[in-house]
TIVO-2410 file (N, C-alpha, C; in nm, 3 decimals):
# residues 121
REC num residu      c1      c2      c3 atome chaine
REC   1      M  11.049 -11.709  -6.560     N      A
REC   1      M  11.137 -11.823  -6.580    CA      A
REC   1      M  11.076 -11.949  -6.521     C      A
REC   2      G  10.998 -11.933  -6.414     N      A
REC   2      G  10.935 -12.049  -6.354    CA      A
REC   2      G  10.864 -12.013  -6.225     C      A
REC   3      E  10.780 -12.107  -6.179     N      A
REC   3      E  10.714 -12.085  -6.052    CA      A
REC   3      E  10.688 -12.217  -5.984     C      A
REC   4      G  10.668 -12.209  -5.854     N      A
REC   4      G  10.643 -12.327  -5.775    CA      A
REC   4      G  10.562 -12.292  -5.652     C      A
REC   5      A  10.560 -12.382  -5.557     N      A
REC   5      A  10.480 -12.363  -5.436    CA      A
REC   5      A  10.530 -12.246  -5.352     C      A
REC   6      F  10.660 -12.221  -5.351     N      A
REC   6      F  10.717 -12.117  -5.267    CA      A
REC   6      F  10.708 -11.978  -5.330     C      A
REC   7      G  10.698 -11.971  -5.461     N      A
REC   7      G  10.696 -11.841  -5.528    CA      A
REC   7      G  10.730 -11.856  -5.674     C      A
REC   8      Q  10.798 -11.756  -5.729     N      A
REC   8      Q  10.834 -11.761  -5.870    CA      A
REC   8      Q  10.970 -11.698  -5.894     C      A
REC   9      V  11.027 -11.729  -6.011     N      A
REC   9      V  11.156 -11.673  -6.050    CA      A
REC   9      V  11.135 -11.594  -6.178     C      A
REC  10      L  11.183 -11.471  -6.177     N      A
REC  10      L  11.169 -11.382  -6.291    CA      A
REC  10      L  11.306 -11.345  -6.347     C      A
REC  11      E  11.315 -11.336  -6.479     N      A
REC  11      E  11.437 -11.284  -6.542    CA      A
REC  11      E  11.419 -11.132  -6.549     C      A
REC  12      C  11.515 -11.060  -6.494     N      A
REC  12      C  11.504 -10.914  -6.485    CA      A
REC  12      C  11.631 -10.847  -6.536     C      A
REC  13      W  11.617 -10.721  -6.574     N      A
REC  13      W  11.730 -10.640  -6.618    CA      A
REC  13      W  11.773 -10.552  -6.502     C      A
REC  14      D  11.899 -10.566  -6.461     N      A
REC  14      D  11.954 -10.482  -6.354    CA      A
REC  14      D  12.008 -10.355  -6.417     C      A
REC  15      R  11.945 -10.243  -6.385     N      A
REC  15      R  11.985 -10.116  -6.447    CA      A
REC  15      R  12.121 -10.069  -6.398     C      A
REC  16      K  12.161 -10.108  -6.277     N      A
REC  16      K  12.291 -10.066  -6.226    CA      A
REC  16      K  12.405 -10.143  -6.293     C      A
REC  17      S  12.395 -10.277  -6.293     N      A
REC  17      S  12.503 -10.358  -6.350    CA      A
REC  17      S  12.489 -10.377  -6.500     C      A
REC  18      K  12.372 -10.337  -6.555     N      A
REC  18      K  12.343 -10.354  -6.698    CA      A
REC  18      K  12.360 -10.499  -6.742     C      A
REC  19      D  12.294 -10.588  -6.668     N      A
REC  19      D  12.302 -10.730  -6.697    CA      A
REC  19      D  12.172 -10.797  -6.654     C      A
REC  20      F  12.146 -10.916  -6.709     N      A
REC  20      F  12.029 -10.992  -6.668    CA      A
REC  20      F  12.056 -11.059  -6.535     C      A
REC  21      V  11.954 -11.066  -6.451     N      A
REC  21      V  11.960 -11.137  -6.324    CA      A
REC  21      V  11.833 -11.220  -6.311     C      A
REC  22      A  11.837 -11.318  -6.224     N      A
REC  22      A  11.718 -11.395  -6.191    CA      A
REC  22      A  11.679 -11.355  -6.049     C      A
REC  23      I  11.554 -11.316  -6.031     N      A
REC  23      I  11.505 -11.280  -5.900    CA      A
REC  23      I  11.404 -11.385  -5.855     C      A
REC  24      K  11.435 -11.453  -5.747     N      A
REC  24      K  11.342 -11.549  -5.688    CA      A
REC  24      K  11.258 -11.473  -5.587     C      A
REC  25      I  11.128 -11.469  -5.608     N      A
REC  25      I  11.037 -11.398  -5.520    CA      A
REC  25      I  10.960 -11.503  -5.440     C      A
REC  26      V  10.983 -11.505  -5.310     N      A
REC  26      V  10.921 -11.604  -5.222    CA      A
REC  26      V  10.792 -11.545  -5.167     C      A
REC  27      R  10.688 -11.624  -5.168     N      A
REC  27      R  10.558 -11.579  -5.117    CA      A
REC  27      R  10.571 -11.526  -4.975     C      A
REC  28      G  10.486 -11.431  -4.940     N      A
REC  28      G  10.492 -11.366  -4.810    CA      A
REC  28      G  10.430 -11.446  -4.698     C      A
REC  29      V  10.444 -11.576  -4.700     N      A
REC  29      V  10.394 -11.664  -4.593    CA      A
REC  29      V  10.511 -11.694  -4.500     C      A
REC  30      Q  10.488 -11.688  -4.370     N      A
REC  30      Q  10.598 -11.699  -4.273    CA      A
REC  30      Q  10.682 -11.826  -4.293     C      A
REC  31      K  10.620 -11.941  -4.311     N      A
REC  31      K  10.699 -12.065  -4.325    CA      A
REC  31      K  10.784 -12.062  -4.451     C      A
REC  32      Y  10.737 -11.998  -4.559     N      A
REC  32      Y  10.815 -11.987  -4.682    CA      A
REC  32      Y  10.929 -11.888  -4.663     C      A
REC  33      R  10.901 -11.780  -4.590     N      A
REC  33      R  11.006 -11.681  -4.563    CA      A
REC  33      R  11.117 -11.744  -4.479     C      A
REC  34      E  11.080 -11.827  -4.381     N      A
REC  34      E  11.181 -11.895  -4.299    CA      A
REC  34      E  11.264 -11.991  -4.385     C      A
REC  35      A  11.197 -12.063  -4.475     N      A
REC  35      A  11.269 -12.155  -4.565    CA      A
REC  35      A  11.364 -12.077  -4.657     C      A
REC  36      A  11.321 -11.959  -4.701     N      A
REC  36      A  11.407 -11.877  -4.787    CA      A
REC  36      A  11.533 -11.833  -4.713     C      A
REC  37      M  11.520 -11.800  -4.586     N      A
REC  37      M  11.637 -11.760  -4.508    CA      A
REC  37      M  11.734 -11.877  -4.491     C      A
REC  38      I  11.681 -11.997  -4.476     N      A
REC  38      I  11.767 -12.117  -4.470    CA      A
REC  38      I  11.838 -12.135  -4.603     C      A
REC  39      E  11.766 -12.115  -4.714     N      A
REC  39      E  11.827 -12.126  -4.848    CA      A
REC  39      E  11.938 -12.022  -4.865     C      A
REC  40      I  11.914 -11.900  -4.819     N      A
REC  40      I  12.015 -11.794  -4.830    CA      A
REC  40      I  12.140 -11.832  -4.752     C      A
REC  41      D  12.122 -11.883  -4.631     N      A
REC  41      D  12.237 -11.927  -4.551    CA      A
REC  41      D  12.312 -12.041  -4.620     C      A
REC  42      A  12.237 -12.136  -4.677     N      A
REC  42      A  12.300 -12.249  -4.746    CA      A
REC  42      A  12.378 -12.202  -4.869     C      A
REC  43      L  12.320 -12.109  -4.946     N      A
REC  43      L  12.390 -12.058  -5.064    CA      A
REC  43      L  12.518 -11.985  -5.027     C      A
REC  44      R  12.514 -11.911  -4.919     N      A
REC  44      R  12.636 -11.842  -4.872    CA      A
REC  44      R  12.743 -11.944  -4.833     C      A
REC  45      E  12.702 -12.049  -4.764     N      A
REC  45      E  12.799 -12.150  -4.720    CA      A
REC  45      E  12.857 -12.226  -4.839     C      A
REC  46      V  12.772 -12.267  -4.932     N      A
REC  46      V  12.819 -12.342  -5.049    CA      A
REC  46      V  12.914 -12.256  -5.133     C      A
REC  47      S  12.884 -12.127  -5.147     N      A
REC  47      S  12.968 -12.041  -5.231    CA      A
REC  47      S  13.110 -12.028  -5.177     C      A
REC  48      K  13.129 -12.051  -5.048     N      A
REC  48      K  13.263 -12.045  -4.991    CA      A
REC  48      K  13.354 -12.154  -5.048     C      A
REC  49      Y  13.293 -12.267  -5.088     N      A
REC  49      Y  13.371 -12.382  -5.135    CA      A
REC  49      Y  13.360 -12.403  -5.286     C      A
REC  50      D  13.294 -12.313  -5.355     N      A
REC  50      D  13.274 -12.326  -5.499    CA      A
REC  50      D  13.380 -12.243  -5.572     C      A
REC  51      E  13.492 -12.308  -5.603     N      A
REC  51      E  13.600 -12.239  -5.673    CA      A
REC  51      E  13.553 -12.189  -5.808     C      A
REC  52      N  13.587 -12.069  -5.843     N      A
REC  52      N  13.555 -12.007  -5.971    CA      A
REC  52      N  13.405 -11.989  -5.994     C      A
REC  53      S  13.325 -12.013  -5.894     N      A
REC  53      S  13.180 -11.991  -5.901    CA      A
REC  53      S  13.115 -12.063  -6.019     C      A
REC  54      I  13.147 -12.191  -6.038     N      A
REC  54      I  13.092 -12.262  -6.153    CA      A
REC  54      I  13.002 -12.379  -6.116     C      A
REC  55      R  12.997 -12.419  -5.993     N      A
REC  55      R  12.922 -12.538  -5.957    CA      A
REC  55      R  12.785 -12.509  -5.897     C      A
REC  56      C  12.759 -12.389  -5.859     N      A
REC  56      C  12.635 -12.355  -5.792    CA      A
REC  56      C  12.588 -12.218  -5.838     C      A
REC  57      V  12.458 -12.198  -5.830     N      A
REC  57      V  12.408 -12.064  -5.863    CA      A
REC  57      V  12.471 -11.964  -5.768     C      A
REC  58      Q  12.492 -11.845  -5.818     N      A
REC  58      Q  12.559 -11.741  -5.739    CA      A
REC  58      Q  12.458 -11.635  -5.695     C      A
REC  59      M  12.434 -11.628  -5.565     N      A
REC  59      M  12.346 -11.528  -5.510    CA      A
REC  59      M  12.424 -11.397  -5.497     C      A
REC  60      R  12.367 -11.289  -5.549     N      A
REC  60      R  12.432 -11.159  -5.533    CA      A
REC  60      R  12.390 -11.097  -5.399     C      A
REC  61      E  12.259 -11.094  -5.375     N      A
REC  61      E  12.207 -11.033  -5.253    CA      A
REC  61      E  12.065 -11.082  -5.232     C      A
REC  62      W  12.009 -11.044  -5.120     N      A
REC  62      W  11.868 -11.071  -5.096    CA      A
REC  62      W  11.807 -10.947  -5.033     C      A
REC  63      F  11.677 -10.933  -5.046     N      A
REC  63      F  11.608 -10.817  -4.991    CA      A
REC  63      F  11.461 -10.850  -4.968     C      A
REC  64      D  11.396 -10.769  -4.887     N      A
REC  64      D  11.252 -10.782  -4.864    CA      A
REC  64      D  11.180 -10.677  -4.948     C      A
REC  65      Y  11.071 -10.718  -5.011     N      A
REC  65      Y  10.988 -10.624  -5.086    CA      A
REC  65      Y  10.842 -10.658  -5.058     C      A
REC  66      R  10.775 -10.570  -4.987     N      A
REC  66      R  10.633 -10.587  -4.955    CA      A
REC  66      R  10.606 -10.723  -4.891     C      A
REC  67      N  10.686 -10.758  -4.794     N      A
REC  67      N  10.675 -10.883  -4.717    CA      A
REC  67      N  10.712 -11.008  -4.796     C      A
REC  68      H  10.777 -10.992  -4.910     N      A
REC  68      H  10.826 -11.106  -4.988    CA      A
REC  68      H  10.978 -11.107  -4.980     C      A
REC  69      T  11.035 -11.222  -4.950     N      A
REC  69      T  11.181 -11.236  -4.954    CA      A
REC  69      T  11.220 -11.253  -5.101     C      A
REC  70      C  11.314 -11.173  -5.147     N      A
REC  70      C  11.359 -11.178  -5.287    CA      A
REC  70      C  11.509 -11.209  -5.288     C      A
REC  71      I  11.546 -11.306  -5.370     N      A
REC  71      I  11.687 -11.347  -5.381    CA      A
REC  71      I  11.733 -11.316  -5.523     C      A
REC  72      D  11.843 -11.243  -5.533     N      A
REC  72      D  11.898 -11.196  -5.659    CA      A
REC  72      D  12.013 -11.288  -5.700     C      A
REC  73      F  11.998 -11.354  -5.816     N      A
REC  73      F  12.100 -11.447  -5.865    CA      A
REC  73      F  12.167 -11.394  -5.991     C      A
REC  74      I  12.295 -11.422  -6.006     N      A
REC  74      I  12.370 -11.391  -6.128    CA      A
REC  74      I  12.328 -11.491  -6.235     C      A
REC  75      M  12.312 -11.444  -6.358     N      A
REC  75      M  12.274 -11.534  -6.468    CA      A
REC  75      M  12.387 -11.548  -6.568     C      A
REC  76      Q  12.510 -11.553  -6.521     N      A
REC  76      Q  12.624 -11.559  -6.612    CA      A
REC  76      Q  12.632 -11.688  -6.692     C      A
REC  77      H  12.571 -11.795  -6.646     N      A
REC  77      H  12.581 -11.923  -6.715    CA      A
REC  77      H  12.457 -11.954  -6.799     C      A
REC  78      V  12.370 -11.857  -6.817     N      A
REC  78      V  12.247 -11.879  -6.890    CA      A
REC  78      V  12.261 -11.830  -7.032     C      A
REC  79      D  12.226 -11.914  -7.126     N      A
REC  79      D  12.225 -11.876  -7.268    CA      A
REC  79      D  12.087 -11.817  -7.297     C      A
REC  80      H  12.082 -11.687  -7.321     N      A
REC  80      H  11.954 -11.621  -7.341    CA      A
REC  80      H  11.888 -11.658  -7.473     C      A
REC  81      S  11.958 -11.727  -7.561     N      A
REC  81      S  11.898 -11.769  -7.687    CA      A
REC  81      S  11.834 -11.907  -7.675     C      A
REC  82      A  11.828 -11.962  -7.559     N      A
REC  82      A  11.779 -12.098  -7.538    CA      A
REC  82      A  11.629 -12.100  -7.509     C      A
REC  83      G  11.551 -12.022  -7.583     N      A
REC  83      G  11.408 -12.013  -7.561    CA      A
REC  83      G  11.335 -12.145  -7.573     C      A
REC  84      L  11.371 -12.227  -7.672     N      A
REC  84      L  11.305 -12.356  -7.688    CA      A
REC  84      L  11.332 -12.448  -7.569     C      A
REC  85      L  11.453 -12.447  -7.519     N      A
REC  85      L  11.486 -12.529  -7.403    CA      A
REC  85      L  11.408 -12.482  -7.281     C      A
REC  86      I  11.401 -12.353  -7.262     N      A
REC  86      I  11.327 -12.299  -7.148    CA      A
REC  86      I  11.180 -12.336  -7.158     C      A
REC  87      D  11.123 -12.325  -7.278     N      A
REC  87      D  10.983 -12.361  -7.298    CA      A
REC  87      D  10.960 -12.509  -7.267     C      A
REC  88      L  11.051 -12.595  -7.313     N      A
REC  88      L  11.041 -12.738  -7.286    CA      A
REC  88      L  11.048 -12.766  -7.136     C      A
REC  89      L  11.144 -12.707  -7.068     N      A
REC  89      L  11.159 -12.730  -6.925    CA      A
REC  89      L  11.038 -12.678  -6.847     C      A
REC  90      Q  10.984 -12.564  -6.886     N      A
REC  90      Q  10.865 -12.513  -6.818    CA      A
REC  90      Q  10.749 -12.609  -6.834     C      A
REC  91      G  10.736 -12.670  -6.952     N      A
REC  91      G  10.630 -12.768  -6.975    CA      A
REC  91      G  10.648 -12.894  -6.892     C      A
REC  92      L  10.772 -12.934  -6.872     N      A
REC  92      L  10.800 -13.055  -6.793    CA      A
REC  92      L  10.790 -13.033  -6.643     C      A
REC  93      L  10.813 -12.909  -6.599     N      A
REC  93      L  10.823 -12.882  -6.455    CA      A
REC  93      L  10.703 -12.806  -6.399     C      A
REC  94      K  10.591 -12.810  -6.467     N      A
REC  94      K  10.470 -12.743  -6.415    CA      A
REC  94      K  10.435 -12.801  -6.279     C      A
REC  95      F  10.386 -12.716  -6.192     N      A
REC  95      F  10.351 -12.759  -6.056    CA      A
REC  95      F  10.235 -12.860  -6.059     C      A
REC  96      E  10.134 -12.833  -6.138     N      A
REC  96      E  10.017 -12.921  -6.148    CA      A
REC  96      E  10.050 -13.037  -6.242     C      A
REC  97      P  10.054 -13.162  -6.191     N      A
REC  97      P  10.093 -13.276  -6.275    CA      A
REC  97      P  10.009 -13.292  -6.402     C      A
REC  98      S   9.881 -13.263  -6.396     N      A
REC  98      S   9.796 -13.280  -6.515    CA      A
REC  98      S   9.829 -13.181  -6.625     C      A
REC  99      E   9.901 -13.073  -6.591     N      A
REC  99      E   9.939 -12.972  -6.690    CA      A
REC  99      E  10.077 -12.996  -6.750     C      A
REC 100      R  10.153 -13.092  -6.695     N      A
REC 100      R  10.289 -13.119  -6.744    CA      A
REC 100      R  10.284 -13.189  -6.880     C      A
REC 101      L  10.391 -13.169  -6.957     N      A
REC 101      L  10.405 -13.241  -7.083    CA      A
REC 101      L  10.425 -13.389  -7.056     C      A
REC 102      T  10.366 -13.473  -7.142     N      A
REC 102      T  10.393 -13.616  -7.133    CA      A
REC 102      T  10.528 -13.642  -7.200     C      A
REC 103      A  10.579 -13.764  -7.185     N      A
REC 103      A  10.707 -13.798  -7.248    CA      A
REC 103      A  10.698 -13.783  -7.400     C      A
REC 104      L  10.587 -13.829  -7.459     N      A
REC 104      L  10.570 -13.819  -7.603    CA      A
REC 104      L  10.561 -13.673  -7.648     C      A
REC 105      Q  10.487 -13.591  -7.573     N      A
REC 105      Q  10.479 -13.448  -7.606    CA      A
REC 105      Q  10.617 -13.383  -7.597     C      A
REC 106      A  10.693 -13.420  -7.496     N      A
REC 106      A  10.827 -13.363  -7.479    CA      A
REC 106      A  10.917 -13.402  -7.596     C      A
REC 107      L  10.910 -13.527  -7.640     N      A
REC 107      L  10.994 -13.571  -7.752    CA      A
REC 107      L  10.953 -13.506  -7.883     C      A
REC 108      R  10.829 -13.463  -7.893     N      A
REC 108      R  10.781 -13.394  -8.014    CA      A
REC 108      R  10.799 -13.242  -8.006     C      A
REC 109      H  10.855 -13.195  -7.897     N      A
REC 109      H  10.876 -13.052  -7.878    CA      A
REC 109      H  10.975 -13.000  -7.983     C      A
REC 110      P  10.957 -12.875  -8.029     N      A
REC 110      P  11.048 -12.818  -8.130    CA      A
REC 110      P  11.195 -12.818  -8.089     C      A
REC 111      F  11.224 -12.823  -7.960     N      A
REC 111      F  11.364 -12.827  -7.916    CA      A
REC 111      F  11.437 -12.946  -7.977     C      A
REC 112      F  11.367 -13.059  -7.994     N      A
REC 112      F  11.430 -13.180  -8.047    CA      A
REC 112      F  11.421 -13.187  -8.200     C      A
REC 113      R  11.345 -13.100  -8.261     N      A
REC 113      R  11.327 -13.105  -8.406    CA      A
REC 113      R  11.433 -13.028  -8.482     C      A
REC 114      E  11.474 -12.914  -8.430     N      A
REC 114      E  11.570 -12.830  -8.501    CA      A
REC 114      E  11.689 -12.804  -8.414     C      A
REC 115      D  11.804 -12.805  -8.474     N      A
REC 115      D  11.924 -12.765  -8.403    CA      A
REC 115      D  11.961 -12.626  -8.453     C      A
REC 116      T  11.913 -12.526  -8.380     N      A
REC 116      T  11.937 -12.387  -8.422    CA      A
REC 116      T  12.068 -12.332  -8.371     C      A
REC 117      R  12.144 -12.415  -8.299     N      A
REC 117      R  12.269 -12.366  -8.242    CA      A
REC 117      R  12.378 -12.355  -8.347     C      A
REC 118      Y  12.365 -12.430  -8.457     N      A
REC 118      Y  12.470 -12.431  -8.558    CA      A
REC 118      Y  12.412 -12.388  -8.692     C      A
REC 119      E  12.483 -12.301  -8.760     N      A
REC 119      E  12.439 -12.261  -8.893    CA      A
REC 119      E  12.480 -12.366  -8.993     C      A
REC 120      K  12.397 -12.383  -9.096     N      A
REC 120      K  12.432 -12.477  -9.202    CA      A
REC 120      K  12.544 -12.419  -9.285     C      A
REC 121      I  12.639 -12.502  -9.321     N      A
REC 121      I  12.755 -12.458  -9.399    CA      A
REC 121      I  12.728 -12.477  -9.546     C      A
***
């Protein structure tokens, strides 16, 4: 789904809940692991005040795997058919600036060319 300086986020299938989840895998570097624990605490605190769980991502749990902090998020608000949007956002949010889409490239992206959300009548 994406990656950055701290690690990457993967879309995964949870065999127990039979649903898609997003797993944020934080690199096994101590300063990143400490930042992840701060993020976990912040997500717990914010979720206390998020009525109906609609304003913030919802963390299910966190765990360590081979010295990597992993955060498990619910993907209830994600439209899995939004492949073009995801591709566009990945192009715009690349870590290396020289690899990012320019404004003109973004406007020419297929996401803006076709509206596949509605069938023609």
